[in-house]
N, C-alpha and C positions, 0 to 999 in steps of 0.2 A: 641755511633755508627760508630766511629770514625776507629777503627783497623780491626770493622767486612765488611765494605764497602773495605779496603784495599785487606783486605779474601778472599772475595765472594762474593762483590756485584761486585765490578771490575775485578771479572774475568769472573763472571755473562756478563756482560752487555762487554763483552772484545770477549767472542762469540759469541752472538747477533750482533755484528758489524762485524767480519769474516765472521759468518755463512750467512748473509743475503752479504753483497758485493760477498764472491766468488757465494752467488744462482745468482745474475747479472750477472757475469760477467757470467756464463752459456747461461744463458736464454738471455745476449748479444748474447754472440757467438760461443755456442755449437749446434747450424740448419743446416739441419731439427733438428724436436724434434726424440732423439732417437738413431742420431750421433755418432758416434762414432772415438774417438783422440786418440790411440793407446798414452800409456805411456809408460813403457815394455812389450814390448808383446809377449804377454800367462802366464801377468800377474796381469797388471793397467794402465786402459782405464779412457779416463775421457769420459762423452754418458749424454745427458741432455734425464732425466726422471719424467714423474709426479704419484706421489704416493700420495694413497687418503687415505689409509688406513693406521697400522700404521706400528710396527721394521715386515718387513722379508714382506711387504702387507700385515693386518692380517685384516680383514674385506674393502679392496678396490675392491668389487664387488657390494660389496654395491649400493644400490639404492636412494645414498645423503644423505643418514640421518647421516652415522660415522664423516660428516666432524661437524657434529654439536655435537658428541658421543663426539670425540680427543677434540673440544677445551674446551668442559667442565672437562675434565680430567686433560687436558692442564695448565687451569686456578686452576682446583682444588690444582693438583701439585704446583703447581709455588704456593700457600696459605700456603700447610705444608710447600713448602723448605722453606719458608720467615716466620714459624712462630722455625721453626730450628735449622735455622741460626739465628733467636730471641735469642733461650735458648741456641745455645752451647754456652759453655765459651772463649774468648778472648786467654787461650792462647793452645788451638784445633783448632792450624793453620791447621793442612793442614785436618780434618773432615771439614771445615769452605770452606776451596779451592777446596774438593768434592763437599762436600753441590752448588756450587756457580756455578763448572763445569755441575752438572746437572740440576741445577737454568737459565742459559745459553741455557742450550741445548732446555728443554724443550720446554721456551719463542724466540727462535729463530724457529722454528717452527711452532710452535701456529702462528706467526706472519704471515708464511707463509697461514698457512689452513687458517687463516683470511682474510687476501686481495685474496687467490688466489684460496682456494681452496682445495689448494694442496699441496706435497710438494715437493717443489725440490734435484730429489738425484742427485748425478755426481761422486759418487766412482764404481767404480766397479772394483773390487779386484777379482780373478781367477787364476784355471790354466790350464790348457788345457778345457775343456767342462764344469769344475765345475765350478760354477759362485754363489761369495756370493751376495746376495742381495744387489742390491746394494742402496750409506744410502751420509751423505755430514755432513760436519762438526759439526753444530749442537748433529746432533746422532752420530758423535767420540767424543763431548764434554759426551755426558751424558753415554755413552761404560766409557770411560776412569774414568770420574767419579764415577761412581759402581760401576765398577774394584776397585778403591781405597778404598771407605766410607768399602767395602766387606774386605779389609786385614786389614784396621783401625779396624776394631770390633773383627776380628779371631787375630787379632796380641795384638791388646788392646793393641796400645801402645799411643797413645794419651793419656789414661788413666793420665799416666806416667807426664802428663804435668796440671796439677792443676793449676786455675787464681793462686793467691799470697791470694785471699779478699778472697778464701774460705780450703784455706791449713791450717789453724786451726779443722776448724771443722773437717775434714776428719782425722788433726792427734787425735784428741776428739775423733771421731766414733771408729779409731782403737785400741782405747788403754781399749773399755770401753767392 
């Protein structure tokens, strides 16, 4: 488990730590709620908004049931990701890293939902009046992890790095 710890669990823990620290800083310093601090005028602001929904505020207008729906969905995703990490070959370092990023992002937003009832978003990217929905470090980790995992699946790159203990079996299967 120590290699999986290094390649998946430590990145997941780092994402949760950076995500929660950044949200604490935003909640403590960017007041009042929804205030904007221009970082790159016309392109990037720091804001302080709460999202009771999911990506792009999906289901944010619900009457409160969505909090527990997203808590349950996050817990299920974390269990599935932990199982995938446990079954991923140690030689598939990039796959483990991408799964760790997704796991950390899911866990970071789960902490908010459990303790706050909403997720704190604070990164606002826009061009003129066209805004991408505000997001946070956890959302970024999920997006990067999913994109990286899709690239690995499409390219088949990680398949070349079978762990030593399975290589003879792979050669035997190819020869049959």
